[in-house]
C-alpha positions in Angstrom: -26.7 142.5 78.5 -30.1 144.4 78.9 -32.5 143.8 76.1 -35.5 146.2 75.7 -38.4 144.7 74.1 -40.7 147.0 72.3 -44.2 146.6 70.8 -44.1 146.2 67.1 -45.1 149.4 65.3 -47.0 149.9 62.0 -44.5 150.9 59.5 -46.3 154.2 58.7 -46.1 155.2 62.5 -42.4 154.1 62.8 -41.5 156.1 59.8 -43.2 159.2 61.3 -41.3 158.8 64.5 -37.9 158.2 62.9 -38.3 161.6 61.6 -38.8 161.1 57.8 -41.2 163.9 57.9 -40.9 166.8 60.1 -43.9 168.1 62.0 -44.0 171.1 59.6 -44.0 168.7 56.7 -46.8 166.5 58.0 -49.0 169.6 58.6 -48.2 170.9 55.1 -49.5 167.5 53.7 -52.6 167.6 56.0 -53.5 171.1 54.8 -53.2 170.4 51.2 -55.3 167.2 51.7 -57.8 169.6 53.3 -57.7 171.6 50.0 -58.8 168.5 48.2 -62.1 168.6 50.0 -62.2 172.4 49.0 -62.0 171.6 45.3 -64.4 168.7 45.7 -67.2 170.9 47.2 -66.5 173.8 44.7 -67.3 171.2 41.9 -70.3 169.7 43.6 -71.7 172.9 45.0 -71.7 175.0 41.8 -75.0 173.6 40.5 -76.8 174.6 43.8 -75.4 178.1 43.5 -76.5 178.4 40.0 -79.8 176.5 40.4 -82.1 179.5 40.1 -80.7 180.2 36.6 -80.2 176.7 35.5 -83.6 175.5 36.4 -85.1 178.4 34.6 -83.1 178.1 31.5 -83.5 174.4 31.3 -87.2 174.3 32.5 -86.5 172.1 35.5 -89.1 172.1 38.2 -88.4 172.1 42.1 -89.2 168.4 42.3 -87.0 167.6 39.4 -84.3 169.6 40.9 -84.7 167.7 44.1 -83.9 164.6 42.0 -80.8 166.2 40.8 -79.5 166.6 44.3 -80.3 163.1 45.0 -78.5 161.9 41.9 -75.1 163.0 43.1 -75.7 161.6 46.6 -76.8 158.3 45.1 -73.7 158.0 43.1 -71.6 159.1 46.0 -73.2 156.3 48.1 -71.5 153.9 45.7 -68.4 155.9 45.0 -67.3 156.5 48.5 -66.8 153.1 49.8 -65.4 151.9 46.4 -63.1 155.0 46.6 -62.0 154.1 50.1 -61.3 150.5 49.1 -59.3 151.8 46.1 -57.3 154.3 48.1 -56.3 151.7 50.7 -54.7 149.8 47.9 -53.1 152.4 45.7 -52.4 155.0 48.3 -53.8 158.6 48.8 -50.9 160.3 46.9 -51.7 158.7 43.5 -55.3 158.0 44.2 -56.4 161.6 44.9 -54.4 162.8 41.9 -56.1 160.6 39.3 -59.7 161.2 41.0 -59.4 165.0 40.9 -58.5 164.9 37.3 -61.4 162.9 36.4 -64.1 164.7 38.5 -62.8 168.2 37.4 -63.4 167.1 33.7 -66.9 165.9 34.5 -67.7 169.1 36.5 -66.6 171.1 33.4 -69.0 169.1 31.1 -71.9 170.5 33.2 -71.6 173.5 31.0 -72.7 171.6 27.9 -75.9 170.1 29.5 -79.0 170.7 27.2 -81.5 169.5 29.6 -82.5 167.5 32.8 -81.6 164.0 31.4 -77.9 164.8 30.6 -77.6 166.9 33.8 -78.8 164.0 35.8 -76.3 161.6 34.2 -73.4 164.3 34.8 -74.4 164.4 38.5 -74.2 160.6 38.7 -70.7 160.7 37.1 -69.4 163.5 39.4 -70.6 161.5 42.4 -68.9 158.4 41.4 -65.6 160.3 40.6 -65.6 162.3 43.8 -66.0 159.1 45.9 -62.2 158.9 46.8 -62.1 162.6 47.9 -63.0 162.1 51.8 -61.6 158.6 52.2 -58.3 159.8 50.7 -58.1 163.1 52.6 -59.0 161.4 56.0 -56.4 158.5 55.3 -53.8 161.3 54.7 -54.6 163.1 58.0 -54.7 159.9 59.9 -51.3 158.7 58.6 -49.2 161.9 58.7 -50.3 163.3 62.0 -49.3 162.2 65.5 -52.3 160.7 67.6 -52.4 163.8 69.9 -52.8 166.0 66.8 -55.6 164.2 64.9 -58.6 165.6 66.4 -57.3 169.0 65.6 -56.3 167.7 62.2 -59.8 166.4 61.4 -61.4 169.6 62.6 -59.3 171.4 59.9 -60.0 168.7 57.4 -63.7 169.5 57.6 -63.0 173.2 57.0 -62.0 172.2 53.5 -65.5 171.3 52.5 -67.0 174.4 53.9 -64.3 176.5 52.4 -65.3 175.0 49.1 -68.9 175.8 49.9 -67.8 179.2 50.8 -65.8 179.9 47.5 -68.4 178.3 45.3 -71.1 181.0 45.6 -68.6 183.8 45.4 -66.7 182.5 42.4 -69.7 181.1 40.5 -71.7 184.3 41.0 -68.9 186.4 39.7 -68.4 184.2 36.8 -72.1 184.1 36.0 -72.1 188.0 36.0 -69.3 187.8 33.4 -70.7 185.3 30.9 -73.5 183.3 32.4 -74.2 179.9 34.0 -72.3 177.8 31.4 -69.1 179.8 31.8 -69.4 179.5 35.5 -69.4 175.8 35.4 -66.1 175.9 33.3 -64.5 178.4 35.6 -65.2 176.6 38.8 -64.2 173.3 37.2 -60.7 174.8 36.7 -60.0 175.3 40.3 -58.5 171.9 40.5 -55.7 173.0 38.4 -54.4 175.1 41.3 -54.4 172.1 43.6 -52.5 169.7 41.4 -48.9 171.3 41.7 -49.3 171.8 45.4 -50.2 168.1 46.1 -47.4 166.9 43.9 -44.8 169.0 45.8 -45.9 168.6 49.3 -46.3 164.7 49.1 -43.0 164.2 47.3 -41.2 163.2 50.6 -44.3 161.6 51.9 -44.4 158.7 49.6 -43.4 156.2 52.1 -46.2 157.3 54.4 -48.9 157.8 52.0 -48.1 155.0 49.4 -46.9 152.0 51.3 -44.9 149.4 49.3 -46.7 146.3 48.3 -44.5 144.1 50.6 -45.6 146.1 53.5 -49.2 145.9 53.0 -51.1 143.6 55.3 -52.0 140.1 54.0 -55.5 140.2 55.4 -57.4 143.5 55.0 -60.4 144.8 57.0 -63.6 144.3 54.7 -66.7 146.3 54.5 -68.7 143.5 56.0 -66.6 143.6 59.0 -66.9 147.3 59.4 -70.6 147.2 59.0 -71.0 144.6 61.7 -69.1 146.7 64.1 -70.9 148.9 66.7 -68.2 151.5 66.2 -69.2 152.1 62.4 -72.8 151.6 63.2 -72.8 154.4 65.7 -70.8 156.6 63.3 -73.2 156.0 60.4 -76.1 157.2 62.8 -74.0 160.3 63.8 -73.3 161.3 60.3 -76.8 160.7 59.0 -78.3 162.8 61.8 -76.1 165.9 60.9 -76.1 165.5 57.1 -79.4 167.4 56.6 -77.9 170.7 57.8 -75.1 171.0 55.3 -77.3 169.2 52.7 -79.8 172.0 52.8 -77.2 174.7 52.7 -75.3 173.3 49.7 -78.4 172.2 47.7 -81.0 174.7 48.5 -79.3 177.7 49.9 -79.5 179.8 46.6 -83.0 178.8 45.8 -84.1 179.6 49.4 -82.6 183.1 49.2 -84.1 183.6 45.7 -87.6 182.3 46.5 -88.0 183.6 50.1 -86.2 186.9 50.1 -85.9 187.8 46.5 -82.1 187.7 46.2 -80.9 187.7 42.6 -78.8 185.1 40.9 -75.8 187.4 40.7 -76.1 188.4 44.5 -76.5 185.1 46.2 -72.7 184.8 46.7 -72.8 187.9 48.8 -74.8 186.0 51.4 -73.9 182.2 51.0 -70.2 182.6 52.1 -71.3 183.1 55.8 -72.7 179.6 56.7 -69.6 177.7 55.4 -67.2 180.1 57.2 -69.3 179.4 60.4 -69.0 175.6 59.7 -65.3 176.1 59.5 -65.3 177.9 62.9 -67.3 175.1 64.5 -65.1 172.4 63.1 -61.8 173.9 64.1 -63.1 175.1 67.6 -64.8 171.8 68.5 -61.8 169.8 67.2 -59.3 171.9 69.0 -61.3 171.8 72.3 -61.6 167.9 72.0 -57.7 167.8 71.5 -57.2 169.7 74.7 -59.4 167.6 76.8 -57.9 164.9 78.9 -60.0 161.8 78.5 -59.5 158.0 78.7 -58.8 156.3 75.4 -62.0 155.4 73.5 -64.1 158.0 75.3 -65.6 160.7 73.0 -66.2 164.4 73.9 -69.8 163.9 74.7 -70.2 167.3 76.3 -68.8 169.1 73.3 -71.0 167.0 71.0 -74.1 168.0 72.9 -73.2 171.6 72.6 -72.9 171.1 68.8 -76.3 169.4 68.6 -77.9 172.5 70.4 -76.3 174.9 67.8 -77.5 172.6 64.8 -81.0 172.9 66.1 -81.1 176.6 64.9 -82.0 175.1 61.6 -85.6 175.2 62.7 -85.5 178.9 63.3 -84.6 180.0 59.8 -88.3 180.3 58.4 -88.8 183.1 61.2 -85.9 185.3 59.9 -87.1 188.7 58.6 -84.1 189.4 56.3 -81.7 187.3 54.2 -78.8 188.2 56.6 -80.8 187.0 59.6 -81.6 183.8 57.8 -77.8 183.3 56.9 -76.8 183.9 60.6 -79.1 181.3 61.8 -78.1 179.0 59.1 -74.5 179.6 60.0 -75.2 178.8 63.7 -76.7 175.5 62.6 -73.6 174.9 60.3 -71.2 175.6 63.3 -72.9 172.9 65.3 -72.8 170.6 62.3 -69.1 171.1 61.8 -68.5 170.3 65.4 -70.7 167.1 65.1 -68.8 166.0 61.9 -65.4 166.6 63.5 -66.2 164.7 66.7 -67.9 161.8 65.0 -65.1 161.3 62.4 -62.1 161.7 64.8 -63.8 159.1 67.2 -64.4 156.3 64.8 -61.3 156.8 62.7 -59.2 156.6 65.9 -60.7 153.1 66.5 -60.2 151.4 63.1 -57.1 149.5 62.0 -54.6 151.9 59.9 -55.1 149.8 56.9 -58.9 150.4 57.0 -59.0 154.2 57.5 -59.9 155.1 53.9 -62.5 152.2 53.6 -64.1 153.2 56.9 -64.2 156.9 55.9 -65.9 155.9 52.6 -68.3 153.5 54.3 -69.3 156.2 56.8 -69.7 158.8 54.1 -72.5 156.6 52.8 -74.6 157.9 55.7 -74.4 161.4 54.3 -75.4 160.2 50.8 -78.4 158.3 52.1 -79.5 161.4 54.0 -79.2 163.5 50.8 -81.0 161.0 48.6 -83.9 161.0 51.0 -84.1 164.7 51.7 -83.6 165.9 48.0 -87.0 164.9 46.7 -88.7 165.4 50.0 -87.5 169.0 50.3 -88.7 169.7 46.7 -92.0 168.1 47.5 -92.6 169.9 50.9 -91.9 173.4 49.5 -94.5 172.9 46.9 -96.9 171.0 49.0 -96.9 173.6 51.7 -96.8 176.7 49.6 -98.5 179.8 50.8 -100.9 182.1 48.7 -99.4 185.3 47.3 -100.2 188.1 44.7 -98.0 188.7 41.9 -98.2 191.4 39.2 -99.0 190.4 35.7 -99.1 193.6 33.7 -101.5 195.9 35.6 -103.4 193.0 37.3 -102.4 191.4 40.6 -103.1 187.5 40.4 -103.1 184.9 43.2 -100.4 182.3 42.9 -98.9 179.6 45.2 -95.5 180.8 46.6 -93.1 178.1 47.5 -92.5 177.9 51.4 -89.6 176.3 53.2 -91.0 176.4 56.7 -92.2 172.9 57.0 -89.1 171.5 55.3 -86.7 173.3 57.5 -88.5 172.4 60.7 -88.7 168.8 59.7 -85.2 168.5 58.9 -84.1 170.0 62.3 -86.5 167.6 64.2 -85.5 164.5 62.3 -81.7 165.1 63.3 -82.4 165.0 67.0 -83.0 161.1 67.5 -79.7 160.1 65.8 -77.7 162.7 67.6 -79.1 161.4 70.8 -78.4 157.9 70.0 -74.7 158.7 69.1 -74.4 160.6 72.4 -75.6 157.7 74.6 -74.3 154.6 72.8 -71.0 153.2 74.3 -69.1 151.1 71.9 -65.7 149.1 72.1 -62.5 151.1 72.2 -61.1 149.4 69.1 -62.3 147.5 66.1 -60.7 144.0 66.2 
């Protein structure tokens, strides 16, 4: 009798191959997981969209606003790895459901903020609550999609964040025109209510994949210490840190840049800010799809595609020389397209090298690099636009008085320049094919 020996498979993989979920069902789950990132970015981006009005109403300076952007990033620095640890234990199906309910409530409470101190505390709370969003979404994509489709899946996953970044200015600006900035916070926080029934329905048959029974969970799990000692994660941290300033500037400072530099009103910023996130989507999908089509040896990243993405991202330095708001948004969009490609290639590379039980924890750990970049850049950008302000004349009654006009030129060129060393490091660093 002929006996065929087969390599033992992880239970999630064997379930996929036995046909518990069809290909259509797996992609449905992956797409709704992508919408988790959309809801997350709508809630975290609403403050930046409304920043010109909120900072004026609550008497918050540019420097203090920079600390508000860092407050969220600081909390997310803690919340992301904790969220990954939690998702790996309770599963993405239940973990994302509970997390979204909590962070939507905190996002709505922004409408009641009376001043800087309460708003700062709410940004801390929102960052902690949104910690499981990317780890849970990335674990979902990694588990439900076949290996050959994961790079494409991660490219689509990153479109969720930029779709949120695209919707936030449109929806928040529209709600602002209706009833002001406090009403806009309440309206955008309600977006999560649309996601809840979708997630419950599409994951109903995916419980065995997303929430493994306790008896099938590994006895010894990969720890954060093991991840941080690995060159795979170290290179990923550098890659994400280098690209984070691009999206960080767009989501934190885009509205204030348009208002200050090009005189765009609060109610009109949404007419411009939808373009860069759309181009981020285009870059993430395009680079993810091209990487999936390439025939490469296991463990070899798409270095040529990554280099092209870095060149596009460098367009950030050209934004100060734009003469119109549309020119500025096109240049920012090109930088975002390159950033989308970098995010996709870095994420698909390191997540393909970690054990299945550590995907969410690895995703949360690497997300810390983005938080660190935002923590650093928030106050520095706020300081730079004031420190390097340019003289201008403003009318006060019938008299024109000289004032210092905030300038973003030095900040944008510095952000673009600082991203290059990390990108080059990721490009040339060769790491082991798997995390042991």
